[in-house]
A tleap script that builds the chain and sets N, CA, C and O, in Angstrom:
source leaprc.protein.ff14SB
mol = sequence {
  NMET PRO THR PRO ASP GLY PRO VAL THR ALA
  VAL ILE ASP SER THR GLY LEU LYS VAL PHE
  GLY LYS GLY GLU TRP HIE LEU GLU LYS HIE
  GLY GLY THR ALA ARG ARG CYS TRP ARG LYS
  LEU HIE LEU ALA VAL CYS PRO ASP ILE GLY
  GLU ILE LEU ALA SER VAL LEU THR GLY ASN
  GLU GLU GLY ASP ALA SER PRO VAL GLY PRO
  LEU PRO ASP ARG ILE GLU ARG PRO VAL GLY
  ALA VAL LEU ALA ASP GLY ALA TYR ASP GLY
  GLU PRO VAL TYR ARG SER ILE ALA GLU ARG
  ALA PRO ASP ALA GLU SER ASN ILE PRO PRO
  ARG THR THR ALA VAL VAL ARG CYS LYS VAL
  MET ASN ALA THR THR SER MET GLY MET PRO
  VAL THR ARG LYS VAL CALA
}
set mol.1.N position { -142.079 42.071 -116.883 }
set mol.1.CA position { -142.073 42.921 -115.744 }
set mol.1.C position { -142.735 44.405 -115.472 }
set mol.1.O position { -142.311 45.291 -116.213 }
set mol.2.N position { -143.476 44.686 -114.741 }
set mol.2.CA position { -144.194 46.051 -114.902 }
set mol.2.C position { -143.060 46.832 -114.519 }
set mol.2.O position { -142.150 46.482 -113.768 }
set mol.3.N position { -143.214 48.017 -115.156 }
set mol.3.CA position { -142.176 49.553 -114.756 }
set mol.3.C position { -142.769 49.912 -113.388 }
set mol.3.O position { -143.920 49.579 -113.104 }
set mol.4.N position { -141.993 50.585 -112.549 }
set mol.4.CA position { -142.624 51.413 -111.341 }
set mol.4.C position { -143.800 52.465 -111.731 }
set mol.4.O position { -144.617 52.888 -110.914 }
set mol.5.N position { -143.758 52.824 -113.120 }
set mol.5.CA position { -144.879 53.798 -113.332 }
set mol.5.C position { -145.848 53.172 -114.286 }
set mol.5.O position { -146.858 53.828 -114.541 }
set mol.6.N position { -145.707 52.107 -114.800 }
set mol.6.CA position { -146.844 51.187 -115.912 }
set mol.6.C position { -147.715 50.611 -114.974 }
set mol.6.O position { -147.513 50.498 -113.765 }
set mol.7.N position { -148.857 50.197 -115.718 }
set mol.7.CA position { -149.979 49.450 -115.205 }
set mol.7.C position { -149.562 48.204 -114.418 }
set mol.7.O position { -148.597 47.565 -114.837 }
set mol.8.N position { -150.097 47.871 -113.499 }
set mol.8.CA position { -149.697 46.401 -112.813 }
set mol.8.C position { -151.038 45.624 -112.809 }
set mol.8.O position { -152.142 46.166 -112.848 }
set mol.9.N position { -150.802 44.241 -112.755 }
set mol.9.CA position { -152.039 43.260 -112.592 }
set mol.9.C position { -152.009 43.026 -111.007 }
set mol.9.O position { -150.997 42.813 -110.339 }
set mol.10.N position { -153.214 43.101 -110.584 }
set mol.10.CA position { -153.728 42.847 -109.293 }
set mol.10.C position { -154.520 41.744 -109.430 }
set mol.10.O position { -155.525 41.662 -110.137 }
set mol.11.N position { -153.943 40.722 -108.590 }
set mol.11.CA position { -154.824 39.530 -108.110 }
set mol.11.C position { -155.352 39.434 -106.680 }
set mol.11.O position { -154.633 39.289 -105.691 }
set mol.12.N position { -156.777 39.539 -106.675 }
set mol.12.CA position { -157.369 39.697 -105.357 }
set mol.12.C position { -157.739 38.567 -104.745 }
set mol.12.O position { -158.233 37.709 -105.476 }
set mol.13.N position { -157.633 38.327 -103.585 }
set mol.13.CA position { -158.090 37.118 -102.995 }
set mol.13.C position { -157.886 37.739 -101.507 }
set mol.13.O position { -157.380 38.811 -101.176 }
set mol.14.N position { -158.635 36.365 -100.469 }
set mol.14.CA position { -158.598 36.551 -99.250 }
set mol.14.C position { -158.244 35.378 -98.458 }
set mol.14.O position { -158.435 34.290 -99.003 }
set mol.15.N position { -157.736 35.392 -97.205 }
set mol.15.CA position { -157.414 34.403 -96.483 }
set mol.15.C position { -157.990 34.436 -94.969 }
set mol.15.O position { -158.126 35.524 -94.411 }
set mol.16.N position { -158.326 33.233 -94.315 }
set mol.16.CA position { -158.861 33.574 -92.728 }
set mol.16.C position { -157.646 33.659 -91.754 }
set mol.16.O position { -156.624 32.984 -91.874 }
set mol.17.N position { -157.830 34.349 -91.016 }
set mol.17.CA position { -156.910 34.384 -89.978 }
set mol.17.C position { -157.633 34.004 -88.436 }
set mol.17.O position { -158.696 34.436 -87.990 }
set mol.18.N position { -156.686 33.064 -87.814 }
set mol.18.CA position { -157.216 32.931 -86.475 }
set mol.18.C position { -156.850 33.781 -85.531 }
set mol.18.O position { -155.637 33.916 -85.373 }
set mol.19.N position { -157.679 34.489 -84.754 }
set mol.19.CA position { -157.068 35.467 -83.796 }
set mol.19.C position { -157.349 35.076 -82.589 }
set mol.19.O position { -158.465 34.764 -82.175 }
set mol.20.N position { -156.124 35.087 -81.866 }
set mol.20.CA position { -156.473 34.375 -80.108 }
set mol.20.C position { -156.306 35.557 -79.227 }
set mol.20.O position { -155.633 36.558 -79.471 }
set mol.21.N position { -157.052 35.289 -78.106 }
set mol.21.CA position { -157.107 36.554 -77.050 }
set mol.21.C position { -155.716 35.992 -76.242 }
set mol.21.O position { -154.606 35.886 -76.765 }
set mol.22.N position { -156.038 35.680 -74.922 }
set mol.22.CA position { -154.673 35.378 -74.137 }
set mol.22.C position { -154.032 34.039 -74.680 }
set mol.22.O position { -154.677 33.061 -75.057 }
set mol.23.N position { -152.689 34.154 -74.658 }
set mol.23.CA position { -151.892 32.895 -75.010 }
set mol.23.C position { -152.284 31.830 -74.729 }
set mol.23.O position { -152.851 31.707 -73.644 }
set mol.24.N position { -152.140 30.780 -75.521 }
set mol.24.CA position { -152.560 29.428 -75.022 }
set mol.24.C position { -151.736 28.880 -73.836 }
set mol.24.O position { -152.233 28.095 -73.028 }
set mol.25.N position { -150.639 29.257 -73.769 }
set mol.25.CA position { -149.977 28.881 -72.602 }
set mol.25.C position { -150.704 29.476 -71.200 }
set mol.25.O position { -151.004 28.821 -70.201 }
set mol.26.N position { -150.861 30.658 -71.392 }
set mol.26.CA position { -151.873 31.376 -70.376 }
set mol.26.C position { -153.147 30.329 -69.816 }
set mol.26.O position { -153.365 30.009 -68.647 }
set mol.27.N position { -153.754 29.995 -70.808 }
set mol.27.CA position { -155.111 29.114 -70.385 }
set mol.27.C position { -154.419 27.837 -70.023 }
set mol.27.O position { -154.907 27.295 -69.031 }
set mol.28.N position { -153.481 27.264 -70.535 }
set mol.28.CA position { -152.995 25.758 -69.834 }
set mol.28.C position { -152.973 26.094 -68.452 }
set mol.28.O position { -153.655 25.602 -67.553 }
set mol.29.N position { -151.980 27.124 -68.373 }
set mol.29.CA position { -151.595 27.353 -66.841 }
set mol.29.C position { -152.507 27.901 -65.915 }
set mol.29.O position { -152.300 27.539 -64.756 }
set mol.30.N position { -153.422 28.641 -66.080 }
set mol.30.CA position { -154.427 29.209 -65.397 }
set mol.30.C position { -155.686 28.944 -65.493 }
set mol.30.O position { -156.497 29.421 -64.699 }
set mol.31.N position { -156.047 28.100 -66.536 }
set mol.31.CA position { -157.327 27.517 -67.025 }
set mol.31.C position { -158.321 28.666 -67.772 }
set mol.31.O position { -157.803 29.700 -68.195 }
set mol.32.N position { -159.708 28.442 -67.905 }
set mol.32.CA position { -160.257 29.551 -68.582 }
set mol.32.C position { -160.752 29.074 -69.923 }
set mol.32.O position { -160.440 27.941 -70.288 }
set mol.33.N position { -161.519 29.869 -70.708 }
set mol.33.CA position { -162.016 29.650 -72.115 }
set mol.33.C position { -161.287 30.251 -73.072 }
set mol.33.O position { -160.896 31.412 -72.958 }
set mol.34.N position { -161.045 29.497 -74.106 }
set mol.34.CA position { -160.158 30.366 -75.237 }
set mol.34.C position { -160.945 31.525 -75.917 }
set mol.34.O position { -162.129 31.332 -76.192 }
set mol.35.N position { -160.459 32.510 -76.155 }
set mol.35.CA position { -161.104 33.761 -76.647 }
set mol.35.C position { -160.250 33.877 -78.103 }
set mol.35.O position { -159.155 34.398 -78.317 }
set mol.36.N position { -161.353 33.060 -79.188 }
set mol.36.CA position { -160.719 33.206 -80.476 }
set mol.36.C position { -161.635 33.868 -81.409 }
set mol.36.O position { -162.804 33.735 -81.047 }
set mol.37.N position { -161.487 34.546 -82.506 }
set mol.37.CA position { -162.403 35.008 -83.394 }
set mol.37.C position { -161.405 34.868 -84.776 }
set mol.37.O position { -160.218 34.543 -84.812 }
set mol.38.N position { -162.204 35.186 -85.759 }
set mol.38.CA position { -161.694 34.966 -87.101 }
set mol.38.C position { -161.738 36.535 -87.901 }
set mol.38.O position { -162.616 37.369 -87.679 }
set mol.39.N position { -160.852 36.682 -88.651 }
set mol.39.CA position { -160.805 37.867 -89.488 }
set mol.39.C position { -160.249 37.412 -90.749 }
set mol.39.O position { -159.371 36.552 -90.822 }
set mol.40.N position { -160.904 38.148 -91.982 }
set mol.40.CA position { -160.190 37.905 -93.375 }
set mol.40.C position { -159.340 38.850 -93.823 }
set mol.40.O position { -159.638 40.042 -93.752 }
set mol.41.N position { -158.419 38.510 -94.230 }
set mol.41.CA position { -157.320 39.571 -94.803 }
set mol.41.C position { -157.468 39.287 -96.289 }
set mol.41.O position { -157.256 38.183 -96.792 }
set mol.42.N position { -157.944 40.648 -97.116 }
set mol.42.CA position { -158.309 40.667 -98.203 }
set mol.42.C position { -156.851 41.246 -98.843 }
set mol.42.O position { -156.339 42.274 -98.401 }
set mol.43.N position { -156.341 40.577 -99.771 }
set mol.43.CA position { -154.993 41.145 -100.576 }
set mol.43.C position { -155.251 41.320 -102.151 }
set mol.43.O position { -155.893 40.570 -102.886 }
set mol.44.N position { -154.581 42.506 -102.471 }
set mol.44.CA position { -154.126 42.640 -103.826 }
set mol.44.C position { -152.885 42.378 -104.173 }
set mol.44.O position { -152.021 42.969 -103.526 }
set mol.45.N position { -152.587 41.749 -104.907 }
set mol.45.CA position { -150.965 41.137 -104.984 }
set mol.45.C position { -150.534 41.578 -106.602 }
set mol.45.O position { -151.472 41.619 -107.397 }
set mol.46.N position { -149.497 41.827 -106.991 }
set mol.46.CA position { -149.014 41.918 -108.162 }
set mol.46.C position { -148.069 40.634 -108.666 }
set mol.46.O position { -146.854 40.605 -108.467 }
set mol.47.N position { -148.643 39.816 -109.195 }
set mol.47.CA position { -148.157 38.333 -109.333 }
set mol.47.C position { -146.786 38.528 -110.147 }
set mol.47.O position { -146.011 37.606 -109.891 }
set mol.48.N position { -146.312 39.380 -110.973 }
set mol.48.CA position { -145.208 39.603 -111.624 }
set mol.48.C position { -143.978 40.037 -110.617 }
set mol.48.O position { -142.824 39.777 -110.959 }
set mol.49.N position { -144.172 40.518 -109.713 }
set mol.49.CA position { -143.350 41.172 -108.602 }
set mol.49.C position { -143.177 40.566 -107.373 }
set mol.49.O position { -142.194 40.567 -106.633 }
set mol.50.N position { -144.538 39.916 -107.223 }
set mol.50.CA position { -144.854 39.568 -105.617 }
set mol.50.C position { -145.177 40.358 -104.816 }
set mol.50.O position { -145.362 39.968 -103.663 }
set mol.51.N position { -145.346 41.664 -105.135 }
set mol.51.CA position { -145.653 42.824 -104.175 }
set mol.51.C position { -146.959 42.934 -103.554 }
set mol.51.O position { -147.865 42.625 -104.328 }
set mol.52.N position { -147.268 43.218 -102.598 }
set mol.52.CA position { -148.643 43.358 -101.889 }
set mol.52.C position { -149.102 44.884 -102.227 }
set mol.52.O position { -148.573 45.759 -101.541 }
set mol.53.N position { -149.925 45.233 -103.101 }
set mol.53.CA position { -150.271 46.272 -103.617 }
set mol.53.C position { -151.317 47.033 -102.551 }
set mol.53.O position { -151.251 48.221 -102.237 }
set mol.54.N position { -152.064 46.291 -102.188 }
set mol.54.CA position { -153.207 46.941 -100.985 }
set mol.54.C position { -153.730 45.606 -100.119 }
set mol.54.O position { -153.825 44.476 -100.597 }
set mol.55.N position { -154.005 45.928 -98.931 }
set mol.55.CA position { -154.745 45.065 -98.036 }
set mol.55.C position { -155.675 45.870 -97.250 }
set mol.55.O position { -155.629 47.088 -97.077 }
set mol.56.N position { -156.793 44.770 -96.656 }
set mol.56.CA position { -157.927 45.173 -96.001 }
set mol.56.C position { -158.171 44.187 -95.015 }
set mol.56.O position { -158.219 43.047 -95.477 }
set mol.57.N position { -158.329 44.283 -93.862 }
set mol.57.CA position { -158.826 43.421 -92.795 }
set mol.57.C position { -160.320 43.695 -92.623 }
set mol.57.O position { -160.699 44.862 -92.524 }
set mol.58.N position { -161.171 42.699 -92.582 }
set mol.58.CA position { -162.612 42.546 -92.281 }
set mol.58.C position { -162.985 41.315 -91.309 }
set mol.58.O position { -162.320 40.284 -91.216 }
set mol.59.N position { -164.199 41.615 -90.584 }
set mol.59.CA position { -164.566 40.649 -89.722 }
set mol.59.C position { -165.057 39.578 -90.581 }
set mol.59.O position { -165.413 39.789 -91.740 }
set mol.60.N position { -165.078 38.460 -90.041 }
set mol.60.CA position { -165.501 37.156 -90.750 }
set mol.60.C position { -166.933 37.270 -91.222 }
set mol.60.O position { -167.256 36.716 -92.273 }
set mol.61.N position { -167.781 37.929 -90.535 }
set mol.61.CA position { -169.130 37.970 -91.038 }
set mol.61.C position { -169.311 38.661 -92.657 }
set mol.61.O position { -170.212 38.310 -93.419 }
set mol.62.N position { -168.329 39.640 -92.977 }
set mol.62.CA position { -168.420 40.190 -94.344 }
set mol.62.C position { -168.104 39.048 -95.467 }
set mol.62.O position { -167.493 38.034 -95.127 }
set mol.63.N position { -168.554 39.247 -96.870 }
set mol.63.CA position { -168.170 38.404 -97.740 }
set mol.63.C position { -166.925 38.702 -98.292 }
set mol.63.O position { -166.217 39.566 -97.775 }
set mol.64.N position { -166.555 38.049 -99.342 }
set mol.64.CA position { -165.183 38.305 -99.986 }
set mol.64.C position { -165.507 39.581 -100.834 }
set mol.64.O position { -164.543 40.339 -100.936 }
set mol.65.N position { -166.495 39.929 -101.377 }
set mol.65.CA position { -166.636 41.124 -102.360 }
set mol.65.C position { -167.030 42.075 -101.648 }
set mol.65.O position { -167.325 42.991 -102.416 }
set mol.66.N position { -167.244 42.445 -100.343 }
set mol.66.CA position { -167.492 43.713 -99.720 }
set mol.66.C position { -166.346 44.678 -99.640 }
set mol.66.O position { -166.556 45.890 -99.643 }
set mol.67.N position { -164.994 44.110 -99.559 }
set mol.67.CA position { -163.869 45.374 -99.320 }
set mol.67.C position { -163.242 45.438 -100.846 }
set mol.67.O position { -162.076 45.812 -100.973 }
set mol.68.N position { -163.983 45.090 -101.948 }
set mol.68.CA position { -163.319 45.437 -103.135 }
set mol.68.C position { -163.410 46.812 -103.375 }
set mol.68.O position { -162.437 47.294 -103.955 }
set mol.69.N position { -164.367 47.607 -103.067 }
set mol.69.CA position { -164.486 48.943 -103.050 }
set mol.69.C position { -163.132 49.770 -102.372 }
set mol.69.O position { -162.463 50.485 -103.119 }
set mol.70.N position { -162.872 49.673 -101.332 }
set mol.70.CA position { -161.944 50.115 -100.781 }
set mol.70.C position { -160.355 49.634 -101.262 }
set mol.70.O position { -159.345 50.337 -101.225 }
set mol.71.N position { -160.470 48.231 -101.717 }
set mol.71.CA position { -159.280 47.469 -102.032 }
set mol.71.C position { -158.496 48.324 -103.145 }
set mol.71.O position { -157.358 48.779 -103.031 }
set mol.72.N position { -159.380 48.442 -104.273 }
set mol.72.CA position { -158.361 49.143 -105.485 }
set mol.72.C position { -158.249 50.496 -105.210 }
set mol.72.O position { -157.324 51.068 -105.785 }
set mol.73.N position { -158.969 51.169 -104.462 }
set mol.73.CA position { -158.691 52.570 -104.106 }
set mol.73.C position { -157.145 52.616 -103.238 }
set mol.73.O position { -156.335 53.539 -103.321 }
set mol.74.N position { -157.040 51.774 -102.674 }
set mol.74.CA position { -155.592 51.806 -101.832 }
set mol.74.C position { -154.326 51.262 -103.029 }
set mol.74.O position { -153.117 51.257 -102.800 }
set mol.75.N position { -154.722 51.005 -103.792 }
set mol.75.CA position { -153.567 50.637 -104.988 }
set mol.75.C position { -152.988 52.064 -105.576 }
set mol.75.O position { -153.685 52.853 -106.213 }
set mol.76.N position { -151.778 52.239 -105.298 }
set mol.76.CA position { -151.201 53.575 -105.562 }
set mol.76.C position { -150.583 53.657 -107.384 }
set mol.76.O position { -150.048 54.671 -107.833 }
set mol.77.N position { -150.775 52.574 -108.080 }
set mol.77.CA position { -150.267 52.652 -109.309 }
set mol.77.C position { -151.598 52.250 -110.179 }
set mol.77.O position { -152.620 51.716 -109.749 }
set mol.78.N position { -151.299 52.662 -111.547 }
set mol.78.CA position { -152.478 52.280 -112.502 }
set mol.78.C position { -152.534 50.586 -112.613 }
set mol.78.O position { -151.614 49.772 -112.532 }
set mol.79.N position { -153.801 50.413 -112.802 }
set mol.79.CA position { -154.067 48.933 -112.725 }
set mol.79.C position { -154.389 48.529 -114.308 }
set mol.79.O position { -155.254 49.064 -115.001 }
set mol.80.N position { -153.554 47.534 -114.689 }
set mol.80.CA position { -153.914 47.141 -116.356 }
set mol.80.C position { -154.977 45.782 -116.242 }
set mol.80.O position { -155.620 45.438 -117.233 }
set mol.81.N position { -155.077 45.146 -115.102 }
set mol.81.CA position { -155.550 44.106 -115.133 }
set mol.81.C position { -155.886 43.655 -113.657 }
set mol.81.O position { -155.098 43.765 -112.717 }
set mol.82.N position { -157.478 43.004 -113.559 }
set mol.82.CA position { -157.765 42.583 -112.156 }
set mol.82.C position { -158.132 41.158 -112.349 }
set mol.82.O position { -158.933 40.845 -113.230 }
set mol.83.N position { -157.552 40.229 -111.520 }
set mol.83.CA position { -157.705 38.908 -111.483 }
set mol.83.C position { -158.089 38.182 -110.316 }
set mol.83.O position { -157.262 38.065 -109.412 }
set mol.84.N position { -159.199 37.691 -110.207 }
set mol.84.CA position { -160.010 37.128 -108.668 }
set mol.84.C position { -160.646 36.105 -108.701 }
set mol.84.O position { -161.171 36.076 -109.814 }
set mol.85.N position { -160.978 35.049 -108.022 }
set mol.85.CA position { -161.398 34.008 -107.956 }
set mol.85.C position { -163.292 34.229 -108.035 }
set mol.85.O position { -163.734 35.377 -108.078 }
set mol.86.N position { -164.145 33.157 -108.044 }
set mol.86.CA position { -165.525 33.286 -108.467 }
set mol.86.C position { -165.991 34.162 -107.083 }
set mol.86.O position { -166.882 34.992 -107.260 }
set mol.87.N position { -165.440 34.018 -105.737 }
set mol.87.CA position { -166.353 34.823 -104.766 }
set mol.87.C position { -166.476 36.078 -105.102 }
set mol.87.O position { -167.457 36.721 -104.727 }
set mol.88.N position { -165.413 36.676 -105.931 }
set mol.88.CA position { -165.707 38.015 -106.267 }
set mol.88.C position { -166.576 38.541 -107.467 }
set mol.88.O position { -166.683 39.689 -107.898 }
set mol.89.N position { -167.305 37.095 -107.981 }
set mol.89.CA position { -168.332 37.628 -109.231 }
set mol.89.C position { -169.407 38.349 -108.784 }
set mol.89.O position { -170.146 37.809 -107.960 }
set mol.90.N position { -169.667 39.563 -109.196 }
set mol.90.CA position { -170.980 40.548 -109.037 }
set mol.90.C position { -170.716 41.699 -109.456 }
set mol.90.O position { -169.643 42.170 -109.834 }
set mol.91.N position { -172.026 42.282 -109.359 }
set mol.91.CA position { -171.993 43.597 -109.920 }
set mol.91.C position { -171.417 44.729 -109.148 }
set mol.91.O position { -171.065 45.725 -109.780 }
set mol.92.N position { -171.270 44.691 -107.768 }
set mol.92.CA position { -170.562 45.606 -107.201 }
set mol.92.C position { -168.975 45.634 -107.417 }
set mol.92.O position { -168.247 46.626 -107.448 }
set mol.93.N position { -168.673 44.447 -107.542 }
set mol.93.CA position { -167.107 44.165 -107.803 }
set mol.93.C position { -166.630 44.668 -109.191 }
set mol.93.O position { -165.513 45.138 -109.407 }
set mol.94.N position { -167.491 44.531 -109.983 }
set mol.94.CA position { -167.171 45.116 -111.433 }
set mol.94.C position { -167.109 46.510 -111.304 }
set mol.94.O position { -166.131 47.179 -111.638 }
set mol.95.N position { -168.296 47.020 -110.751 }
set mol.95.CA position { -168.533 48.621 -110.800 }
set mol.95.C position { -167.364 49.317 -110.108 }
set mol.95.O position { -166.871 50.360 -110.536 }
set mol.96.N position { -166.971 48.710 -109.067 }
set mol.96.CA position { -165.688 49.201 -108.628 }
set mol.96.C position { -164.367 49.437 -109.174 }
set mol.96.O position { -163.598 50.398 -109.158 }
set mol.97.N position { -164.334 48.175 -109.702 }
set mol.97.CA position { -163.048 47.897 -110.967 }
set mol.97.C position { -163.247 49.194 -112.014 }
set mol.97.O position { -162.383 50.034 -112.263 }
set mol.98.N position { -164.539 49.144 -112.536 }
set mol.98.CA position { -164.714 50.153 -113.541 }
set mol.98.C position { -164.519 51.568 -113.289 }
set mol.98.O position { -164.054 52.409 -114.059 }
set mol.99.N position { -165.060 51.753 -111.760 }
set mol.99.CA position { -164.633 53.247 -111.360 }
set mol.99.C position { -163.310 53.372 -111.112 }
set mol.99.O position { -162.787 54.439 -111.431 }
set mol.100.N position { -162.699 52.592 -110.654 }
set mol.100.CA position { -161.073 52.797 -110.249 }
set mol.100.C position { -160.275 52.634 -111.418 }
set mol.100.O position { -159.350 53.424 -111.610 }
set mol.101.N position { -160.516 51.686 -112.251 }
set mol.101.CA position { -159.555 51.498 -113.374 }
set mol.101.C position { -160.381 51.320 -114.657 }
set mol.101.O position { -160.400 50.176 -115.109 }
set mol.102.N position { -161.018 52.202 -115.269 }
set mol.102.CA position { -161.901 52.336 -116.454 }
set mol.102.C position { -161.633 51.362 -117.677 }
set mol.102.O position { -162.470 50.716 -118.308 }
set mol.103.N position { -159.903 51.430 -117.904 }
set mol.103.CA position { -159.270 50.579 -118.805 }
set mol.103.C position { -158.919 49.307 -118.590 }
set mol.103.O position { -158.505 48.701 -119.579 }
set mol.104.N position { -158.977 48.646 -117.418 }
set mol.104.CA position { -158.329 47.620 -116.792 }
set mol.104.C position { -159.339 46.189 -117.407 }
set mol.104.O position { -160.562 46.257 -117.531 }
set mol.105.N position { -158.614 45.109 -117.691 }
set mol.105.CA position { -159.155 43.745 -117.934 }
set mol.105.C position { -159.623 43.682 -116.551 }
set mol.105.O position { -159.133 44.182 -115.539 }
set mol.106.N position { -160.772 42.900 -116.726 }
set mol.106.CA position { -161.183 42.094 -115.088 }
set mol.106.C position { -161.488 40.509 -115.754 }
set mol.106.O position { -162.222 40.219 -116.699 }
set mol.107.N position { -160.711 39.689 -114.965 }
set mol.107.CA position { -160.882 38.127 -115.433 }
set mol.107.C position { -161.160 37.579 -114.004 }
set mol.107.O position { -160.322 37.369 -113.127 }
set mol.108.N position { -162.669 37.367 -113.938 }
set mol.108.CA position { -163.341 36.846 -112.588 }
set mol.108.C position { -164.202 35.682 -113.116 }
set mol.108.O position { -165.242 35.973 -113.708 }
set mol.109.N position { -163.932 34.661 -112.987 }
set mol.109.CA position { -164.980 33.527 -113.388 }
set mol.109.C position { -166.385 33.631 -112.742 }
set mol.109.O position { -166.435 34.383 -111.769 }
set mol.110.N position { -167.351 33.115 -113.046 }
set mol.110.CA position { -168.753 32.849 -112.554 }
set mol.110.C position { -168.745 32.023 -111.210 }
set mol.110.O position { -168.221 30.917 -111.076 }
set mol.111.N position { -169.329 32.652 -110.354 }
set mol.111.CA position { -169.422 31.748 -109.082 }
set mol.111.C position { -169.977 30.521 -109.588 }
set mol.111.O position { -170.662 30.448 -110.608 }
set mol.112.N position { -169.585 29.330 -108.665 }
set mol.112.CA position { -170.002 28.022 -109.035 }
set mol.112.C position { -171.406 27.679 -109.058 }
set mol.112.O position { -171.781 26.659 -109.635 }
set mol.113.N position { -172.210 28.462 -108.469 }
set mol.113.CA position { -173.645 28.458 -108.242 }
set mol.113.C position { -174.376 29.126 -109.519 }
set mol.113.O position { -175.534 28.865 -109.844 }
set mol.114.N position { -173.652 29.889 -110.090 }
set mol.114.CA position { -173.858 30.431 -111.564 }
set mol.114.C position { -173.783 29.496 -112.279 }
set mol.114.O position { -174.820 29.148 -112.844 }
set mol.115.N position { -172.586 28.774 -112.511 }
set mol.115.CA position { -172.338 27.604 -113.392 }
set mol.115.C position { -173.349 26.777 -113.314 }
set mol.115.O position { -173.989 26.464 -114.317 }
set mol.116.N position { -173.615 26.332 -112.147 }
set mol.116.CA position { -174.487 25.136 -112.071 }
set mol.116.C position { -176.206 25.837 -112.402 }
set mol.116.O position { -177.020 25.047 -112.882 }
set mol.117.N position { -176.561 26.967 -112.187 }
set mol.117.CA position { -177.870 27.304 -112.552 }
set mol.117.C position { -177.740 27.555 -113.843 }
set mol.117.O position { -178.826 27.390 -114.399 }
set mol.118.N position { -176.701 27.958 -114.750 }
set mol.118.CA position { -176.596 27.870 -116.153 }
set mol.118.C position { -176.728 26.471 -116.702 }
set mol.118.O position { -177.316 26.386 -117.781 }
set mol.119.N position { -176.276 25.339 -116.140 }
set mol.119.CA position { -176.363 24.053 -116.737 }
set mol.119.C position { -177.743 23.346 -116.469 }
set mol.119.O position { -178.064 22.357 -117.128 }
set mol.120.N position { -178.450 23.803 -115.614 }
set mol.120.CA position { -179.783 23.650 -115.198 }
set mol.120.C position { -180.830 24.352 -116.217 }
set mol.120.O position { -181.836 23.799 -116.662 }
set mol.121.N position { -180.427 25.607 -116.491 }
set mol.121.CA position { -181.344 26.272 -117.238 }
set mol.121.C position { -180.973 25.563 -118.894 }
set mol.121.O position { -181.828 25.278 -119.733 }
set mol.122.N position { -179.709 25.421 -119.023 }
set mol.122.CA position { -179.802 24.880 -120.532 }
set mol.122.C position { -180.202 23.547 -120.561 }
set mol.122.O position { -180.661 23.239 -121.661 }
set mol.123.N position { -180.194 22.757 -119.842 }
set mol.123.CA position { -180.669 21.492 -119.879 }
set mol.123.C position { -182.489 21.407 -119.784 }
set mol.123.O position { -183.231 20.630 -120.384 }
set mol.124.N position { -182.758 22.235 -119.046 }
set mol.124.CA position { -184.241 22.612 -119.257 }
set mol.124.C position { -184.779 23.096 -120.372 }
set mol.124.O position { -185.795 22.597 -120.856 }
set mol.125.N position { -184.146 24.136 -120.910 }
set mol.125.CA position { -184.238 24.424 -122.047 }
set mol.125.C position { -184.473 23.554 -123.379 }
set mol.125.O position { -185.394 23.590 -124.194 }
set mol.126.N position { -183.325 22.767 -123.315 }
set mol.126.CA position { -183.097 21.788 -124.255 }
set mol.126.C position { -183.897 20.722 -124.305 }
set mol.126.O position { -183.880 20.082 -125.357 }
set mol.127.N position { -184.841 20.239 -123.133 }
set mol.127.CA position { -185.592 19.255 -122.987 }
set mol.127.C position { -187.117 19.848 -123.495 }
set mol.127.O position { -187.975 19.058 -123.890 }
set mol.128.N position { -187.325 21.095 -123.450 }
set mol.128.CA position { -188.501 21.769 -123.826 }
set mol.128.C position { -188.420 22.147 -125.221 }
set mol.128.O position { -189.396 22.739 -125.681 }
set mol.129.N position { -187.497 21.928 -125.927 }
set mol.129.CA position { -187.418 22.444 -127.518 }
set mol.129.C position { -187.836 21.566 -128.416 }
set mol.129.O position { -187.211 20.507 -128.357 }
set mol.130.N position { -188.712 21.614 -129.277 }
set mol.130.CA position { -189.244 20.612 -130.358 }
set mol.130.C position { -188.047 20.206 -131.296 }
set mol.130.O position { -187.210 21.019 -131.689 }
set mol.131.N position { -188.048 19.006 -131.585 }
set mol.131.CA position { -187.148 18.597 -132.404 }
set mol.131.C position { -186.981 18.918 -133.779 }
set mol.131.O position { -185.972 18.745 -134.463 }
set mol.132.N position { -188.242 19.477 -134.166 }
set mol.132.CA position { -188.406 20.105 -135.399 }
set mol.132.C position { -187.999 21.614 -135.573 }
set mol.132.O position { -187.964 22.146 -136.683 }
set mol.133.N position { -187.746 22.157 -134.599 }
set mol.133.CA position { -187.351 23.716 -134.714 }
set mol.133.C position { -186.214 23.884 -135.393 }
set mol.133.O position { -185.197 23.227 -135.168 }
set mol.134.N position { -186.320 24.802 -136.296 }
set mol.134.CA position { -185.445 25.380 -137.404 }
set mol.134.C position { -184.269 26.362 -136.458 }
set mol.134.O position { -184.472 27.047 -135.455 }
set mol.135.N position { -183.138 26.137 -137.141 }
set mol.135.CA position { -182.243 27.229 -136.473 }
set mol.135.C position { -181.707 28.279 -137.563 }
set mol.135.O position { -181.119 27.812 -138.539 }
set mol.136.N position { -181.841 29.397 -137.478 }
set mol.136.CA position { -181.943 30.358 -138.544 }
set mol.136.C position { -180.220 30.637 -138.648 }
set mol.136.O position { -179.772 31.435 -139.471 }
savepdb mol mol.pdb
quit
């Protein structure tokens, strides 16, 4: 359990929120078209105590990695580790974490596309290597 002054683990993820204009009952009563849009709520949560450390609300057109710059800046406690999914795998994210919490561990798996690219490269390389190649 983290202490109030000690470093916390920040788990970063996002979820989509459907935002409605006028209420559904109003549309059914008076007719018209629904005004809906999507927003993304990005959260940094401490899994040990379930506390929301920081949040950022963005439009749907922005990717998951875009708010990582402001998100760690809003965490008021020292950060000991950052965990996120593959959507946050990228140089801007690692740079932002290093600037905000240089001693923090970051555990972000590679994007699915990166894993696929590595598998293709490994397969291509293995097909092109001669059988008699010596390994030093």
